[in-house]
PyMOL Python script that loads the backbone (N, CA, C, O; Angstrom):
from pymol import cmd

cmd.read_pdbstr("""\
ATOM      1  N   MET A   1      -7.089  -6.304 -36.525  1.00  0.00           N
ATOM      2  CA  MET A   1      -7.183  -6.440 -35.119  1.00  0.00           C
ATOM      3  C   MET A   1      -8.545  -5.471 -34.831  1.00  0.00           C
ATOM      4  O   MET A   1      -8.773  -4.521 -35.581  1.00  0.00           O
ATOM      5  N   SER A   2      -9.223  -5.711 -33.956  1.00  0.00           N
ATOM      6  CA  SER A   2     -10.764  -5.151 -33.169  1.00  0.00           C
ATOM      7  C   SER A   2     -10.053  -4.439 -31.962  1.00  0.00           C
ATOM      8  O   SER A   2      -8.918  -4.415 -31.484  1.00  0.00           O
ATOM      9  N   LEU A   3     -11.402  -3.814 -31.677  1.00  0.00           N
ATOM     10  CA  LEU A   3     -11.064  -3.558 -30.335  1.00  0.00           C
ATOM     11  C   LEU A   3     -12.037  -4.038 -29.148  1.00  0.00           C
ATOM     12  O   LEU A   3     -13.207  -4.102 -29.525  1.00  0.00           O
ATOM     13  N   ARG A   4     -11.911  -4.255 -28.319  1.00  0.00           N
ATOM     14  CA  ARG A   4     -12.478  -5.255 -27.367  1.00  0.00           C
ATOM     15  C   ARG A   4     -12.822  -4.346 -26.360  1.00  0.00           C
ATOM     16  O   ARG A   4     -12.233  -4.854 -25.406  1.00  0.00           O
ATOM     17  N   PRO A   5     -13.587  -2.968 -25.760  1.00  0.00           N
ATOM     18  CA  PRO A   5     -13.393  -2.163 -24.570  1.00  0.00           C
ATOM     19  C   PRO A   5     -13.073  -2.747 -23.388  1.00  0.00           C
ATOM     20  O   PRO A   5     -13.569  -3.832 -23.082  1.00  0.00           O
ATOM     21  N   ARG A   6     -12.327  -2.188 -22.697  1.00  0.00           N
ATOM     22  CA  ARG A   6     -11.824  -2.690 -21.552  1.00  0.00           C
ATOM     23  C   ARG A   6     -12.191  -1.956 -20.109  1.00  0.00           C
ATOM     24  O   ARG A   6     -12.083  -2.520 -19.020  1.00  0.00           O
ATOM     25  N   SER A   7     -12.691  -0.453 -20.325  1.00  0.00           N
ATOM     26  CA  SER A   7     -12.627   0.350 -19.653  1.00  0.00           C
ATOM     27  C   SER A   7     -13.362  -0.092 -18.087  1.00  0.00           C
ATOM     28  O   SER A   7     -14.204  -0.990 -18.087  1.00  0.00           O
ATOM     29  N   GLY A   8     -12.996   0.572 -16.837  1.00  0.00           N
ATOM     30  CA  GLY A   8     -14.098   0.090 -16.300  1.00  0.00           C
ATOM     31  C   GLY A   8     -13.710  -0.776 -15.188  1.00  0.00           C
ATOM     32  O   GLY A   8     -14.252  -1.018 -14.110  1.00  0.00           O
ATOM     33  N   GLU A   9     -12.462  -1.242 -15.817  1.00  0.00           N
ATOM     34  CA  GLU A   9     -11.708  -3.014 -15.064  1.00  0.00           C
ATOM     35  C   GLU A   9     -11.214  -2.513 -13.711  1.00  0.00           C
ATOM     36  O   GLU A   9     -10.378  -1.611 -13.650  1.00  0.00           O
ATOM     37  N   GLN A  10     -11.661  -3.021 -12.764  1.00  0.00           N
ATOM     38  CA  GLN A  10     -11.403  -2.732 -11.590  1.00  0.00           C
ATOM     39  C   GLN A  10     -10.204  -3.728 -10.642  1.00  0.00           C
ATOM     40  O   GLN A  10     -10.683  -4.822 -10.345  1.00  0.00           O
ATOM     41  N   VAL A  11      -8.996  -3.545 -10.224  1.00  0.00           N
ATOM     42  CA  VAL A  11      -8.354  -4.454  -9.465  1.00  0.00           C
ATOM     43  C   VAL A  11      -9.122  -4.955  -8.181  1.00  0.00           C
ATOM     44  O   VAL A  11      -9.764  -4.082  -7.598  1.00  0.00           O
ATOM     45  N   PRO A  12      -9.159  -6.372  -7.592  1.00  0.00           N
ATOM     46  CA  PRO A  12      -9.516  -7.029  -6.911  1.00  0.00           C
ATOM     47  C   PRO A  12      -9.029  -6.211  -5.798  1.00  0.00           C
ATOM     48  O   PRO A  12      -7.903  -5.718  -5.737  1.00  0.00           O
ATOM     49  N   PRO A  13     -10.588  -6.027  -4.323  1.00  0.00           N
ATOM     50  CA  PRO A  13      -9.976  -5.133  -3.134  1.00  0.00           C
ATOM     51  C   PRO A  13      -9.025  -6.056  -2.462  1.00  0.00           C
ATOM     52  O   PRO A  13      -8.197  -5.487  -1.750  1.00  0.00           O
ATOM     53  N   LEU A  14      -8.947  -7.527  -2.533  1.00  0.00           N
ATOM     54  CA  LEU A  14      -7.737  -7.860  -1.634  1.00  0.00           C
ATOM     55  C   LEU A  14      -6.600  -7.677  -2.411  1.00  0.00           C
ATOM     56  O   LEU A  14      -5.706  -7.095  -1.797  1.00  0.00           O
ATOM     57  N   THR A  15      -6.307  -8.014  -3.688  1.00  0.00           N
ATOM     58  CA  THR A  15      -4.750  -7.455  -4.228  1.00  0.00           C
ATOM     59  C   THR A  15      -4.272  -6.038  -4.269  1.00  0.00           C
ATOM     60  O   THR A  15      -3.062  -5.828  -4.343  1.00  0.00           O
ATOM     61  N   ALA A  16      -5.037  -5.153  -4.230  1.00  0.00           N
ATOM     62  CA  ALA A  16      -4.705  -3.890  -4.255  1.00  0.00           C
ATOM     63  C   ALA A  16      -4.438  -3.527  -2.694  1.00  0.00           C
ATOM     64  O   ALA A  16      -3.505  -2.752  -2.482  1.00  0.00           O
ATOM     65  N   GLN A  17      -5.287  -4.094  -1.410  1.00  0.00           N
ATOM     66  CA  GLN A  17      -4.919  -3.830  -0.059  1.00  0.00           C
ATOM     67  C   GLN A  17      -3.214  -4.549  -0.347  1.00  0.00           C
ATOM     68  O   GLN A  17      -2.160  -3.913  -0.360  1.00  0.00           O
ATOM     69  N   VAL A  18      -3.395  -6.030  -0.555  1.00  0.00           N
ATOM     70  CA  VAL A  18      -1.552  -6.639  -0.196  1.00  0.00           C
ATOM     71  C   VAL A  18      -0.329  -5.594  -0.869  1.00  0.00           C
ATOM     72  O   VAL A  18       0.755  -5.149  -0.493  1.00  0.00           O
ATOM     73  N   ALA A  19      -1.119  -5.504  -1.985  1.00  0.00           N
ATOM     74  CA  ALA A  19       0.207  -4.559  -2.587  1.00  0.00           C
ATOM     75  C   ALA A  19       0.556  -2.835  -2.089  1.00  0.00           C
ATOM     76  O   ALA A  19       1.553  -2.113  -2.116  1.00  0.00           O
ATOM     77  N   ARG A  20      -0.873  -2.691  -1.643  1.00  0.00           N
ATOM     78  CA  ARG A  20      -0.396  -0.986  -0.631  1.00  0.00           C
ATOM     79  C   ARG A  20       0.333  -1.395   0.562  1.00  0.00           C
ATOM     80  O   ARG A  20       1.346  -0.764   0.864  1.00  0.00           O
ATOM     81  N   ALA A  21      -0.081  -2.434   1.324  1.00  0.00           N
ATOM     82  CA  ALA A  21       0.422  -3.073   2.542  1.00  0.00           C
ATOM     83  C   ALA A  21       2.253  -3.570   2.244  1.00  0.00           C
ATOM     84  O   ALA A  21       3.232  -3.333   2.952  1.00  0.00           O
ATOM     85  N   SER A  22       2.158  -4.310   0.938  1.00  0.00           N
ATOM     86  CA  SER A  22       3.679  -4.636   0.615  1.00  0.00           C
ATOM     87  C   SER A  22       4.735  -3.175  -0.122  1.00  0.00           C
ATOM     88  O   SER A  22       5.867  -3.471  -0.504  1.00  0.00           O
ATOM     89  N   ASN A  23       4.300  -1.813  -0.248  1.00  0.00           N
ATOM     90  CA  ASN A  23       4.513  -0.894  -0.902  1.00  0.00           C
ATOM     91  C   ASN A  23       4.211   0.356  -0.173  1.00  0.00           C
ATOM     92  O   ASN A  23       3.875   1.276  -0.918  1.00  0.00           O
ATOM     93  N   LEU A  24       4.244   0.655   1.211  1.00  0.00           N
ATOM     94  CA  LEU A  24       4.060   1.717   2.062  1.00  0.00           C
ATOM     95  C   LEU A  24       3.500   3.351   1.245  1.00  0.00           C
ATOM     96  O   LEU A  24       2.480   4.039   1.211  1.00  0.00           O
ATOM     97  N   GLY A  25       4.862   3.376   0.691  1.00  0.00           N
ATOM     98  CA  GLY A  25       5.391   4.609   0.197  1.00  0.00           C
ATOM     99  C   GLY A  25       4.629   4.659  -1.450  1.00  0.00           C
ATOM    100  O   GLY A  25       4.658   5.754  -2.011  1.00  0.00           O
ATOM    101  N   GLY A  26       4.002   3.543  -2.148  1.00  0.00           N
ATOM    102  CA  GLY A  26       3.925   3.530  -3.157  1.00  0.00           C
ATOM    103  C   GLY A  26       4.865   3.202  -4.382  1.00  0.00           C
ATOM    104  O   GLY A  26       6.073   3.112  -4.158  1.00  0.00           O
ATOM    105  N   THR A  27       4.502   3.061  -5.354  1.00  0.00           N
ATOM    106  CA  THR A  27       5.761   2.994  -6.665  1.00  0.00           C
ATOM    107  C   THR A  27       5.405   4.150  -7.316  1.00  0.00           C
ATOM    108  O   THR A  27       4.368   4.767  -7.072  1.00  0.00           O
ATOM    109  N   THR A  28       6.469   4.561  -8.378  1.00  0.00           N
ATOM    110  CA  THR A  28       5.854   5.446  -9.331  1.00  0.00           C
ATOM    111  C   THR A  28       4.943   4.986 -10.057  1.00  0.00           C
ATOM    112  O   THR A  28       3.918   5.663 -10.146  1.00  0.00           O
ATOM    113  N   ALA A  29       5.019   3.846 -10.715  1.00  0.00           N
ATOM    114  CA  ALA A  29       4.038   3.294 -11.627  1.00  0.00           C
ATOM    115  C   ALA A  29       2.508   3.129 -11.010  1.00  0.00           C
ATOM    116  O   ALA A  29       1.546   3.210 -11.773  1.00  0.00           O
ATOM    117  N   MET A  30       2.352   2.923  -9.766  1.00  0.00           N
ATOM    118  CA  MET A  30       1.519   3.172  -9.110  1.00  0.00           C
ATOM    119  C   MET A  30       0.834   4.410  -9.171  1.00  0.00           C
ATOM    120  O   MET A  30      -0.352   4.685  -9.353  1.00  0.00           O
ATOM    121  N   TRP A  31       2.215   5.340  -8.910  1.00  0.00           N
ATOM    122  CA  TRP A  31       1.577   6.807  -8.680  1.00  0.00           C
ATOM    123  C   TRP A  31       0.617   7.147 -10.139  1.00  0.00           C
ATOM    124  O   TRP A  31      -0.582   7.425 -10.175  1.00  0.00           O
ATOM    125  N   VAL A  32       1.702   7.005 -11.435  1.00  0.00           N
ATOM    126  CA  VAL A  32       0.884   6.755 -12.109  1.00  0.00           C
ATOM    127  C   VAL A  32      -0.097   6.715 -12.965  1.00  0.00           C
ATOM    128  O   VAL A  32      -0.375   7.377 -13.964  1.00  0.00           O
ATOM    129  N   ARG A  33      -0.697   5.621 -12.290  1.00  0.00           N
ATOM    130  CA  ARG A  33      -1.682   4.523 -12.607  1.00  0.00           C
ATOM    131  C   ARG A  33      -2.876   5.298 -11.743  1.00  0.00           C
ATOM    132  O   ARG A  33      -4.042   5.290 -12.136  1.00  0.00           O
ATOM    133  N   ASP A  34      -2.583   5.765 -10.893  1.00  0.00           N
ATOM    134  CA  ASP A  34      -3.560   6.576  -9.428  1.00  0.00           C
ATOM    135  C   ASP A  34      -4.124   7.815 -10.357  1.00  0.00           C
ATOM    136  O   ASP A  34      -5.305   8.068 -10.597  1.00  0.00           O
ATOM    137  N   ARG A  35      -2.955   8.514 -10.813  1.00  0.00           N
ATOM    138  CA  ARG A  35      -3.604  10.044 -11.346  1.00  0.00           C
ATOM    139  C   ARG A  35      -4.067  10.029 -12.934  1.00  0.00           C
ATOM    140  O   ARG A  35      -4.511  11.074 -13.409  1.00  0.00           O
ATOM    141  N   LEU A  36      -3.935   8.532 -13.968  1.00  0.00           N
ATOM    142  CA  LEU A  36      -4.117   9.006 -15.215  1.00  0.00           C
ATOM    143  C   LEU A  36      -5.100   7.948 -15.455  1.00  0.00           C
ATOM    144  O   LEU A  36      -5.402   7.690 -16.621  1.00  0.00           O
ATOM    145  N   ASP A  37      -5.570   7.382 -14.603  1.00  0.00           N
ATOM    146  CA  ASP A  37      -6.530   6.444 -14.239  1.00  0.00           C
ATOM    147  C   ASP A  37      -7.934   7.444 -14.581  1.00  0.00           C
ATOM    148  O   ASP A  37      -8.275   8.417 -13.910  1.00  0.00           O
ATOM    149  N   GLY A  38      -8.765   6.809 -16.051  1.00  0.00           N
ATOM    150  CA  GLY A  38     -10.023   7.516 -16.467  1.00  0.00           C
ATOM    151  C   GLY A  38      -9.061   8.249 -17.391  1.00  0.00           C
ATOM    152  O   GLY A  38      -9.359   8.095 -18.575  1.00  0.00           O
ATOM    153  N   LEU A  39      -7.851   9.100 -17.144  1.00  0.00           N
ATOM    154  CA  LEU A  39      -7.976  10.021 -18.234  1.00  0.00           C
ATOM    155  C   LEU A  39      -8.558   9.619 -19.827  1.00  0.00           C
ATOM    156  O   LEU A  39      -9.451  10.275 -20.364  1.00  0.00           O
ATOM    157  N   TRP A  40      -8.039   8.688 -20.336  1.00  0.00           N
ATOM    158  CA  TRP A  40      -8.525   8.333 -21.296  1.00  0.00           C
ATOM    159  C   TRP A  40      -9.160   6.808 -21.354  1.00  0.00           C
ATOM    160  O   TRP A  40      -8.581   5.865 -20.815  1.00  0.00           O
ATOM    161  N   CYS A  41     -10.301   6.677 -22.002  1.00  0.00           N
ATOM    162  CA  CYS A  41     -10.727   5.110 -22.103  1.00  0.00           C
ATOM    163  C   CYS A  41     -10.468   4.287 -23.658  1.00  0.00           C
ATOM    164  O   CYS A  41      -9.786   4.746 -24.574  1.00  0.00           O
ATOM    165  N   ASP A  42     -10.990   3.348 -23.669  1.00  0.00           N
ATOM    166  CA  ASP A  42     -10.932   2.678 -24.677  1.00  0.00           C
ATOM    167  C   ASP A  42     -12.056   3.060 -25.729  1.00  0.00           C
ATOM    168  O   ASP A  42     -11.697   3.041 -26.907  1.00  0.00           O
ATOM    169  N   GLU A  43     -13.020   3.312 -25.528  1.00  0.00           N
ATOM    170  CA  GLU A  43     -13.850   4.287 -26.307  1.00  0.00           C
ATOM    171  C   GLU A  43     -13.585   5.505 -27.122  1.00  0.00           C
ATOM    172  O   GLU A  43     -14.306   6.049 -27.958  1.00  0.00           O
ATOM    173  N   ASP A  44     -12.774   5.715 -26.833  1.00  0.00           N
ATOM    174  CA  ASP A  44     -11.560   7.178 -27.653  1.00  0.00           C
ATOM    175  C   ASP A  44     -10.973   6.993 -28.387  1.00  0.00           C
ATOM    176  O   ASP A  44     -10.632   7.883 -29.167  1.00  0.00           O
ATOM    177  N   PHE A  45     -10.614   5.875 -28.483  1.00  0.00           N
ATOM    178  CA  PHE A  45      -9.836   5.229 -29.991  1.00  0.00           C
ATOM    179  C   PHE A  45     -10.842   4.386 -30.240  1.00  0.00           C
ATOM    180  O   PHE A  45     -10.311   3.864 -31.221  1.00  0.00           O
ATOM    181  N   ALA A  46     -12.198   3.648 -30.118  1.00  0.00           N
ATOM    182  CA  ALA A  46     -12.852   2.898 -30.872  1.00  0.00           C
ATOM    183  C   ALA A  46     -12.884   3.100 -33.081  1.00  0.00           C
ATOM    184  O   ALA A  46     -12.878   2.301 -34.018  1.00  0.00           O
ATOM    185  N   ASP A  47     -12.914   4.485 -32.954  1.00  0.00           N
ATOM    186  CA  ASP A  47     -12.912   4.288 -34.297  1.00  0.00           C
ATOM    187  C   ASP A  47     -11.371   4.508 -34.965  1.00  0.00           C
ATOM    188  O   ASP A  47     -11.435   5.131 -36.025  1.00  0.00           O
ATOM    189  N   TRP A  48     -10.426   4.242 -34.687  1.00  0.00           N
ATOM    190  CA  TRP A  48      -9.192   3.425 -34.767  1.00  0.00           C
ATOM    191  C   TRP A  48      -9.132   2.311 -35.135  1.00  0.00           C
ATOM    192  O   TRP A  48      -8.198   1.992 -35.871  1.00  0.00           O
ATOM    193  N   TYR A  49     -10.123   1.340 -34.740  1.00  0.00           N
ATOM    194  CA  TYR A  49      -9.945  -0.186 -34.732  1.00  0.00           C
ATOM    195  C   TYR A  49     -11.680  -0.487 -35.974  1.00  0.00           C
ATOM    196  O   TYR A  49     -12.791   0.043 -35.984  1.00  0.00           O
ATOM    197  N   PRO A  50     -11.041  -1.550 -36.791  1.00  0.00           N
ATOM    198  CA  PRO A  50     -12.199  -2.221 -37.363  1.00  0.00           C
ATOM    199  C   PRO A  50     -13.051  -2.959 -36.394  1.00  0.00           C
ATOM    200  O   PRO A  50     -12.597  -3.168 -35.269  1.00  0.00           O
ATOM    201  N   ARG A  51     -14.433  -3.444 -36.765  1.00  0.00           N
ATOM    202  CA  ARG A  51     -15.419  -3.956 -35.806  1.00  0.00           C
ATOM    203  C   ARG A  51     -15.107  -5.258 -35.684  1.00  0.00           C
ATOM    204  O   ARG A  51     -15.235  -5.794 -34.584  1.00  0.00           O
ATOM    205  N   ASP A  52     -14.552  -6.132 -37.023  1.00  0.00           N
ATOM    206  CA  ASP A  52     -14.274  -7.780 -36.614  1.00  0.00           C
ATOM    207  C   ASP A  52     -12.665  -7.546 -36.651  1.00  0.00           C
ATOM    208  O   ASP A  52     -12.019  -6.537 -36.932  1.00  0.00           O
ATOM    209  N   GLY A  53     -12.263  -8.830 -36.272  1.00  0.00           N
ATOM    210  CA  GLY A  53     -10.752  -9.482 -36.218  1.00  0.00           C
ATOM    211  C   GLY A  53     -10.192  -9.827 -34.686  1.00  0.00           C
ATOM    212  O   GLY A  53     -10.874  -9.897 -33.664  1.00  0.00           O
ATOM    213  N   ARG A  54      -9.206  -9.962 -34.779  1.00  0.00           N
ATOM    214  CA  ARG A  54      -8.413 -10.263 -33.325  1.00  0.00           C
ATOM    215  C   ARG A  54      -8.725  -9.250 -32.495  1.00  0.00           C
ATOM    216  O   ARG A  54      -8.791  -8.217 -33.161  1.00  0.00           O
ATOM    217  N   PRO A  55      -8.963  -9.044 -31.285  1.00  0.00           N
ATOM    218  CA  PRO A  55      -9.116  -8.567 -30.103  1.00  0.00           C
ATOM    219  C   PRO A  55      -7.776  -7.408 -30.038  1.00  0.00           C
ATOM    220  O   PRO A  55      -6.853  -8.209 -30.190  1.00  0.00           O
ATOM    221  N   GLY A  56      -7.252  -6.349 -29.938  1.00  0.00           N
ATOM    222  CA  GLY A  56      -6.367  -6.123 -29.853  1.00  0.00           C
ATOM    223  C   GLY A  56      -5.802  -5.580 -28.432  1.00  0.00           C
ATOM    224  O   GLY A  56      -6.238  -6.034 -27.374  1.00  0.00           O
ATOM    225  N   LEU A  57      -5.030  -4.806 -28.470  1.00  0.00           N
ATOM    226  CA  LEU A  57      -4.766  -4.622 -26.982  1.00  0.00           C
ATOM    227  C   LEU A  57      -5.478  -3.357 -26.517  1.00  0.00           C
ATOM    228  O   LEU A  57      -5.956  -2.681 -27.428  1.00  0.00           O
ATOM    229  N   SER A  58      -5.644  -2.897 -25.235  1.00  0.00           N
ATOM    230  CA  SER A  58      -6.194  -1.729 -24.852  1.00  0.00           C
ATOM    231  C   SER A  58      -5.298  -0.273 -25.356  1.00  0.00           C
ATOM    232  O   SER A  58      -4.081  -0.094 -25.293  1.00  0.00           O
ATOM    233  N   PRO A  59      -6.168   0.489 -25.771  1.00  0.00           N
ATOM    234  CA  PRO A  59      -5.248   1.371 -26.404  1.00  0.00           C
ATOM    235  C   PRO A  59      -4.819   2.224 -25.033  1.00  0.00           C
ATOM    236  O   PRO A  59      -3.698   2.714 -24.894  1.00  0.00           O
ATOM    237  N   ALA A  60      -5.999   2.336 -23.936  1.00  0.00           N
ATOM    238  CA  ALA A  60      -5.906   3.244 -22.914  1.00  0.00           C
ATOM    239  C   ALA A  60      -4.800   2.570 -21.753  1.00  0.00           C
ATOM    240  O   ALA A  60      -4.286   3.116 -20.776  1.00  0.00           O
ATOM    241  N   GLN A  61      -4.699   1.603 -22.109  1.00  0.00           N
ATOM    242  CA  GLN A  61      -3.616   0.836 -21.309  1.00  0.00           C
ATOM    243  C   GLN A  61      -2.026   0.938 -21.742  1.00  0.00           C
ATOM    244  O   GLN A  61      -0.968   0.745 -21.144  1.00  0.00           O
ATOM    245  N   LEU A  62      -2.405   1.357 -23.146  1.00  0.00           N
ATOM    246  CA  LEU A  62      -0.981   1.471 -23.744  1.00  0.00           C
ATOM    247  C   LEU A  62      -0.434   2.995 -23.871  1.00  0.00           C
ATOM    248  O   LEU A  62       0.729   3.372 -24.019  1.00  0.00           O
ATOM    249  N   ALA A  63      -1.380   3.596 -23.789  1.00  0.00           N
ATOM    250  CA  ALA A  63      -1.354   5.464 -23.820  1.00  0.00           C
ATOM    251  C   ALA A  63      -0.361   5.403 -22.238  1.00  0.00           C
ATOM    252  O   ALA A  63       0.752   5.921 -22.143  1.00  0.00           O
ATOM    253  N   THR A  64      -0.932   4.802 -21.320  1.00  0.00           N
ATOM    254  CA  THR A  64      -0.848   4.926 -19.802  1.00  0.00           C
ATOM    255  C   THR A  64       0.679   4.283 -19.879  1.00  0.00           C
ATOM    256  O   THR A  64       1.558   5.105 -19.620  1.00  0.00           O
ATOM    257  N   VAL A  65       1.094   3.061 -20.168  1.00  0.00           N
ATOM    258  CA  VAL A  65       2.576   2.618 -20.719  1.00  0.00           C
ATOM    259  C   VAL A  65       3.762   3.639 -20.513  1.00  0.00           C
ATOM    260  O   VAL A  65       4.645   3.998 -19.733  1.00  0.00           O
ATOM    261  N   CYS A  66       2.936   3.956 -22.263  1.00  0.00           N
ATOM    262  CA  CYS A  66       3.674   5.030 -22.751  1.00  0.00           C
ATOM    263  C   CYS A  66       4.548   5.921 -22.029  1.00  0.00           C
ATOM    264  O   CYS A  66       5.758   6.129 -22.122  1.00  0.00           O
ATOM    265  N   VAL A  67       3.311   6.575 -21.010  1.00  0.00           N
ATOM    266  CA  VAL A  67       3.814   7.673 -20.305  1.00  0.00           C
ATOM    267  C   VAL A  67       4.814   7.278 -19.232  1.00  0.00           C
ATOM    268  O   VAL A  67       5.841   7.882 -18.923  1.00  0.00           O
ATOM    269  N   LEU A  68       4.222   5.908 -18.608  1.00  0.00           N
ATOM    270  CA  LEU A  68       5.193   5.721 -17.437  1.00  0.00           C
ATOM    271  C   LEU A  68       6.501   5.525 -18.137  1.00  0.00           C
ATOM    272  O   LEU A  68       7.515   5.953 -17.587  1.00  0.00           O
ATOM    273  N   GLN A  69       6.590   4.850 -19.432  1.00  0.00           N
ATOM    274  CA  GLN A  69       8.168   4.524 -20.207  1.00  0.00           C
ATOM    275  C   GLN A  69       8.815   6.015 -20.072  1.00  0.00           C
ATOM    276  O   GLN A  69       9.756   6.426 -19.393  1.00  0.00           O
ATOM    277  N   PHE A  70       8.341   6.361 -20.565  1.00  0.00           N
ATOM    278  CA  PHE A  70       8.562   7.813 -20.608  1.00  0.00           C
ATOM    279  C   PHE A  70       9.649   8.882 -19.348  1.00  0.00           C
ATOM    280  O   PHE A  70      10.821   9.257 -19.366  1.00  0.00           O
ATOM    281  N   VAL A  71       8.302   9.082 -18.213  1.00  0.00           N
ATOM    282  CA  VAL A  71       8.897   9.277 -16.906  1.00  0.00           C
ATOM    283  C   VAL A  71       9.864   8.510 -16.334  1.00  0.00           C
ATOM    284  O   VAL A  71      10.459   9.033 -15.391  1.00  0.00           O
ATOM    285  N   LEU A  72      10.232   7.229 -16.705  1.00  0.00           N
ATOM    286  CA  LEU A  72      10.903   6.777 -15.659  1.00  0.00           C
ATOM    287  C   LEU A  72      12.146   6.319 -16.573  1.00  0.00           C
ATOM    288  O   LEU A  72      13.091   5.684 -16.106  1.00  0.00           O
ATOM    289  N   GLY A  73      12.048   6.720 -17.970  1.00  0.00           N
ATOM    290  CA  GLY A  73      12.786   6.245 -19.115  1.00  0.00           C
ATOM    291  C   GLY A  73      13.381   4.319 -19.009  1.00  0.00           C
ATOM    292  O   GLY A  73      14.559   3.975 -18.918  1.00  0.00           O
ATOM    293  N   LEU A  74      12.231   3.417 -19.053  1.00  0.00           N
ATOM    294  CA  LEU A  74      12.091   2.320 -19.088  1.00  0.00           C
ATOM    295  C   LEU A  74      12.363   1.994 -20.631  1.00  0.00           C
ATOM    296  O   LEU A  74      12.112   2.717 -21.595  1.00  0.00           O
ATOM    297  N   SER A  75      12.920   0.766 -20.619  1.00  0.00           N
ATOM    298  CA  SER A  75      12.354  -0.418 -21.759  1.00  0.00           C
ATOM    299  C   SER A  75      11.076  -0.764 -22.343  1.00  0.00           C
ATOM    300  O   SER A  75      10.214  -0.698 -21.466  1.00  0.00           O
ATOM    301  N   ASP A  76      10.704  -1.032 -23.218  1.00  0.00           N
ATOM    302  CA  ASP A  76       9.115  -1.670 -23.514  1.00  0.00           C
ATOM    303  C   ASP A  76       8.839  -2.676 -22.353  1.00  0.00           C
ATOM    304  O   ASP A  76       7.855  -2.662 -21.612  1.00  0.00           O
ATOM    305  N   ARG A  77       9.845  -3.516 -22.330  1.00  0.00           N
ATOM    306  CA  ARG A  77       9.613  -4.590 -21.267  1.00  0.00           C
ATOM    307  C   ARG A  77       9.266  -4.216 -20.009  1.00  0.00           C
ATOM    308  O   ARG A  77       8.271  -4.468 -19.331  1.00  0.00           O
ATOM    309  N   GLN A  78      10.284  -3.550 -19.797  1.00  0.00           N
ATOM    310  CA  GLN A  78      10.454  -2.615 -17.928  1.00  0.00           C
ATOM    311  C   GLN A  78       9.110  -1.790 -17.742  1.00  0.00           C
ATOM    312  O   GLN A  78       8.611  -1.803 -16.617  1.00  0.00           O
ATOM    313  N   ALA A  79       8.597  -1.203 -18.567  1.00  0.00           N
ATOM    314  CA  ALA A  79       7.356  -0.383 -18.656  1.00  0.00           C
ATOM    315  C   ALA A  79       6.137  -1.637 -18.499  1.00  0.00           C
ATOM    316  O   ALA A  79       5.509  -1.800 -17.453  1.00  0.00           O
ATOM    317  N   VAL A  80       5.986  -2.279 -19.450  1.00  0.00           N
ATOM    318  CA  VAL A  80       5.166  -3.200 -19.193  1.00  0.00           C
ATOM    319  C   VAL A  80       4.997  -4.074 -18.003  1.00  0.00           C
ATOM    320  O   VAL A  80       3.927  -4.203 -17.408  1.00  0.00           O
ATOM    321  N   ILE A  81       5.969  -4.593 -17.727  1.00  0.00           N
ATOM    322  CA  ILE A  81       6.249  -4.958 -16.171  1.00  0.00           C
ATOM    323  C   ILE A  81       5.961  -4.265 -15.342  1.00  0.00           C
ATOM    324  O   ILE A  81       5.381  -4.920 -14.476  1.00  0.00           O
ATOM    325  N   ARG A  82       6.068  -2.802 -14.976  1.00  0.00           N
ATOM    326  CA  ARG A  82       6.076  -2.044 -14.243  1.00  0.00           C
ATOM    327  C   ARG A  82       4.520  -1.848 -14.046  1.00  0.00           C
ATOM    328  O   ARG A  82       4.045  -2.117 -12.942  1.00  0.00           O
ATOM    329  N   TYR A  83       3.485  -1.269 -15.340  1.00  0.00           N
ATOM    330  CA  TYR A  83       2.340  -1.116 -15.630  1.00  0.00           C
ATOM    331  C   TYR A  83       1.693  -2.450 -14.589  1.00  0.00           C
ATOM    332  O   TYR A  83       1.180  -2.340 -13.476  1.00  0.00           O
ATOM    333  N   ALA A  84       1.898  -3.508 -15.280  1.00  0.00           N
ATOM    334  CA  ALA A  84       1.166  -4.523 -14.822  1.00  0.00           C
ATOM    335  C   ALA A  84       1.148  -4.771 -13.153  1.00  0.00           C
ATOM    336  O   ALA A  84       0.152  -5.159 -12.543  1.00  0.00           O
ATOM    337  N   ILE A  85       2.437  -4.472 -12.551  1.00  0.00           N
ATOM    338  CA  ILE A  85       2.297  -4.477 -11.271  1.00  0.00           C
ATOM    339  C   ILE A  85       1.451  -3.597 -10.445  1.00  0.00           C
ATOM    340  O   ILE A  85       0.873  -3.940  -9.414  1.00  0.00           O
ATOM    341  N   ALA A  86       1.423  -1.992 -11.200  1.00  0.00           N
ATOM    342  CA  ALA A  86       1.038  -1.346 -10.622  1.00  0.00           C
ATOM    343  C   ALA A  86      -0.752  -1.338 -10.953  1.00  0.00           C
ATOM    344  O   ALA A  86      -1.516  -0.854 -10.117  1.00  0.00           O
ATOM    345  N   CYS A  87      -1.192  -1.845 -12.071  1.00  0.00           N
ATOM    346  CA  CYS A  87      -2.508  -2.023 -12.025  1.00  0.00           C
ATOM    347  C   CYS A  87      -2.814  -3.125 -11.193  1.00  0.00           C
ATOM    348  O   CYS A  87      -3.954  -3.032 -10.739  1.00  0.00           O
ATOM    349  N   ARG A  88      -2.101  -4.297 -10.775  1.00  0.00           N
ATOM    350  CA  ARG A  88      -2.373  -5.322 -10.133  1.00  0.00           C
ATOM    351  C   ARG A  88      -2.822  -4.514  -8.097  1.00  0.00           C
ATOM    352  O   ARG A  88      -3.601  -4.892  -7.222  1.00  0.00           O
ATOM    353  N   SER A  89      -2.039  -3.590  -8.167  1.00  0.00           N
ATOM    354  CA  SER A  89      -1.963  -3.018  -6.769  1.00  0.00           C
ATOM    355  C   SER A  89      -2.714  -1.571  -6.758  1.00  0.00           C
ATOM    356  O   SER A  89      -2.493  -0.774  -5.845  1.00  0.00           O
ATOM    357  N   ALA A  90      -3.589  -1.282  -7.793  1.00  0.00           N
ATOM    358  CA  ALA A  90      -4.353   0.112  -7.538  1.00  0.00           C
ATOM    359  C   ALA A  90      -5.664  -0.438  -6.606  1.00  0.00           C
ATOM    360  O   ALA A  90      -6.057  -1.598  -6.478  1.00  0.00           O
ATOM    361  N   GLY A  91      -6.040   0.439  -6.180  1.00  0.00           N
ATOM    362  CA  GLY A  91      -7.470   0.356  -5.284  1.00  0.00           C
ATOM    363  C   GLY A  91      -7.694   1.413  -4.871  1.00  0.00           C
ATOM    364  O   GLY A  91      -8.694   1.607  -4.180  1.00  0.00           O
TER     365      GLY A  91
END
""", "prot")
cmd.dss("prot")
cmd.show_as("cartoon", "prot")
cmd.util.cbc("prot")
cmd.orient("prot")
């Protein structure tokens, strides 16, 4: 498994606008992503991955999902779903 850095990806503006409009107070997942975004990036983990092979998951995203999972007491699946929603709604 290799690392293909994904740091710096942005949520499309219209997606963020719709998500914020539908969640006026925000969600815990949005809050976690808004505050932790940029705390770590994929390049921080680059030495842990070989240079070739099938691309692995983003370690920066995995770290954020782990924090979300801990804060909300979620299962693995629940944490991933909440993070995916938060990623689409950040902006």
